[in-house]
MARNU-670005 format. One line per field, with one value per residue (C-alpha): residue number from 0; x, y, z. Coordinates in steps of 0.25 Angstrom, whole numbers, plus 5000, padded with zeros to 4 digits. Last residue first. Layout:
REM MARNU-670005
nr: [NUM|...] .
px: [X|...] .
py: [Y|...] .
pz: [Z|...] .
END
This chain:
REM MARNU-670005
nr: [242|241|240|239|238|237|236|235|234|233|232|231|230|229|228|227|226|225|224|223|222|221|220|219|218|217|216|215|214|213|212|211|210|209|208|207|206|205|204|203|202|201|200|199|198|197|196|195|194|193|192|191|190|189|188|187|186|185|184|183|182|181|180|179|178|177|176|175|174|173|172|171|170|169|168|167|166|165|164|163|162|161|160|159|158|157|156|155|154|153|152|151|150|149|148|147|146|145|144|143|142|141|140|139|138|137|136|135|134|133|132|131|130|129|128|127|126|125|124|123|122|121|120|119|118|117|116|115|114|113|112|111|110|109|108|107|106|105|104|103|102|101|100|99|98|97|96|95|94|93|92|91|90|89|88|87|86|85|84|83|82|81|80|79|78|77|76|75|74|73|72|71|70|69|68|67|66|65|64|63|62|61|60|59|58|57|56|55|54|53|52|51|50|49|48|47|46|45|44|43|42|41|40|39|38|37|36|35|34|33|32|31|30|29|28|27|26|25|24|23|22|21|20|19|18|17|16|15|14|13|12|11|10|9|8|7|6|5|4|3|2|1|0] .
px: [4913|4915|4925|4916|4923|4909|4909|4921|4927|4936|4945|4949|4962|4971|4973|4987|4998|5008|5016|5025|5025|5010|5007|5012|5003|4991|4993|4993|4980|4974|4979|4974|4960|4957|4963|4957|4969|4966|4951|4951|4964|4959|4961|4947|4943|4954|4946|4936|4945|4957|4969|4974|4967|4977|4991|4985|4980|4994|5002|4992|4994|5009|5009|5001|5011|5022|5015|5015|5005|5005|4990|4992|4996|4983|4974|4981|4978|4963|4961|4970|4962|4949|4953|4958|4971|4979|4968|4967|4971|4972|4983|4983|4998|5000|4987|4991|5005|5000|4989|5000|5010|4998|4995|5009|5011|4998|5001|5015|5008|4998|5010|5017|5005|5004|5018|5016|5005|5014|5026|5018|5031|5043|5052|5059|5051|5060|5073|5066|5059|5073|5078|5084|5097|5101|5112|5102|5096|5110|5112|5098|5102|5115|5107|5098|5090|5086|5072|5068|5053|5043|5032|5038|5030|5042|5051|5065|5063|5075|5066|5057|5065|5067|5076|5074|5079|5074|5066|5054|5058|5057|5043|5039|5044|5036|5023|5024|5026|5015|5005|5010|5007|5017|5020|5021|5034|5040|5026|5024|5038|5034|5021|5028|5037|5052|5066|5078|5089|5104|5111|5121|5110|5104|5109|5098|5094|5088|5095|5102|5092|5081|5086|5088|5074|5069|5077|5071|5057|5060|5066|5053|5044|5052|5052|5062|5071|5068|5068|5081|5089|5080|5084|5073|5073|5060|5061|5055|5049|5056|5059|5046|5038|5042|5038] .
py: [4933|4948|4959|4964|4977|4984|4972|4978|4969|4972|4961|4962|4967|4956|4956|4958|4950|4947|4960|4968|4961|4958|4972|4975|4965|4970|4984|4979|4972|4985|4993|4984|4982|4997|4999|4986|4978|4965|4964|4967|4959|4946|4937|4939|4925|4920|4927|4916|4904|4910|4903|4915|4925|4931|4927|4930|4944|4947|4943|4951|4963|4962|4960|4973|4981|4975|4981|4994|5003|5018|5021|5019|5005|5002|5009|5000|4988|4991|4995|4984|4973|4979|4980|4966|4965|4957|4946|4938|4924|4918|4910|4920|4924|4923|4930|4942|4942|4943|4953|4962|4961|4964|4976|4981|4979|4986|4998|4999|4998|5009|5018|5015|5018|5031|5034|5030|5040|5051|5047|5048|5048|5043|5049|5038|5032|5025|5032|5046|5043|5040|5027|5025|5017|5008|5012|5017|5003|4997|5008|5005|4990|4993|5002|4991|4999|4994|4992|4985|4982|4985|4976|4972|4960|4950|4959|4963|4967|4964|4953|4964|4966|4976|4979|4991|4992|4978|4983|4974|4981|4995|4991|4986|4998|5008|5000|4999|5014|5017|5008|5015|5029|5038|5053|5051|5044|5042|5038|5028|5022|5020|5013|5004|5000|5004|4999|5004|4995|4996|4983|4973|4965|4976|4991|5001|5013|5025|5037|5030|5019|5030|5039|5027|5023|5037|5037|5023|5028|5040|5031|5023|5035|5041|5028|5016|5020|5035|5037|5031|5041|5052|5048|5054|5064|5069|5083|5089|5103|5116|5116|5110|5116|5130|5129] .
pz: [5001|5002|4998|4986|4986|4991|5002|5009|5019|5031|5035|5050|5055|5060|5076|5081|5088|5078|5081|5073|5059|5062|5064|5050|5044|5053|5048|5034|5036|5042|5031|5020|5026|5025|5011|5005|5001|5009|5006|4991|4990|4995|5007|5011|5008|5018|5029|5033|5029|5037|5032|5023|5032|5042|5036|5022|5028|5033|5020|5011|5020|5020|5005|5003|5012|5003|4991|4998|5004|5001|5000|4984|4987|4995|4984|4973|4981|4982|4968|4962|4970|4966|4951|4951|4942|4953|4952|4965|4964|4979|4985|4997|4997|4982|4979|4988|4982|4968|4972|4978|4966|4957|4965|4965|4950|4947|4957|4949|4936|4940|4943|4930|4922|4928|4926|4911|4909|4915|4906|4893|4886|4894|4904|4913|4925|4934|4930|4930|4944|4950|4953|4967|4966|4978|4987|4998|4999|5002|5013|5019|5019|5027|5036|5041|5051|5065|5072|5085|5086|5097|5102|5115|5120|5118|5127|5125|5111|5101|5094|5089|5076|5065|5053|5045|5031|5029|5017|5024|5037|5030|5025|5039|5046|5036|5037|5052|5053|5044|5052|5065|5060|5053|5055|5070|5067|5081|5086|5075|5078|5092|5088|5078|5090|5092|5095|5087|5084|5082|5078|5084|5090|5098|5098|5102|5094|5100|5093|5081|5079|5080|5070|5060|5063|5059|5046|5043|5045|5036|5025|5026|5025|5013|5005|5003|4992|4990|5005|5007|4999|5004|5019|5028|5039|5045|5050|5063|5061|5059|5044|5038|5049|5045|5031] .
END
């Protein structure tokens, strides 16, 4: 128990954590600390300059990939505003960050529903919870496949057992629907107009675990820097991934 008392403590807002997630709230707390301690005033706001590698060194409990995902998610929520236009040199790969405190205040005013409000007591509650969990995955998978078909002009079946198994495994690892959309956008950008690679624009290729992580890293890297080499497609003939 000594370590729990004497070791460095990580501070996180409970109210913010229940709305956006513990890790996201923890990163915002760290950025808030850096803005107060090392912030620089530019264009009427206080900014903090850092690279992904620098963030990962400060947060040794997260790797660079995790840091990128957290920052990208908070940027999508527009709780963090970032820019590389404040750098003095074009070759500078760092970004400047600030927090939209007004948006956080509005977010904190929204009601958070309890488990009892979301899932009131009913007969056979355990069975219904299991059904609800399966339905959540089904809805997410259908959303992802619909988005995929829309972007690729293809017609894959959202009820496909192979697609469901692969995407469900991705979601269980903690990836989000938004992450899947990023991967789809990235590979559409890379392969849509490539006659050799267009045939691999399909769920069994994009959402296989090893491929997905590489493609997501490519998408995140493109947000930071357009100069990168896309990961090659990895085929699995046992899954029928051939033509």
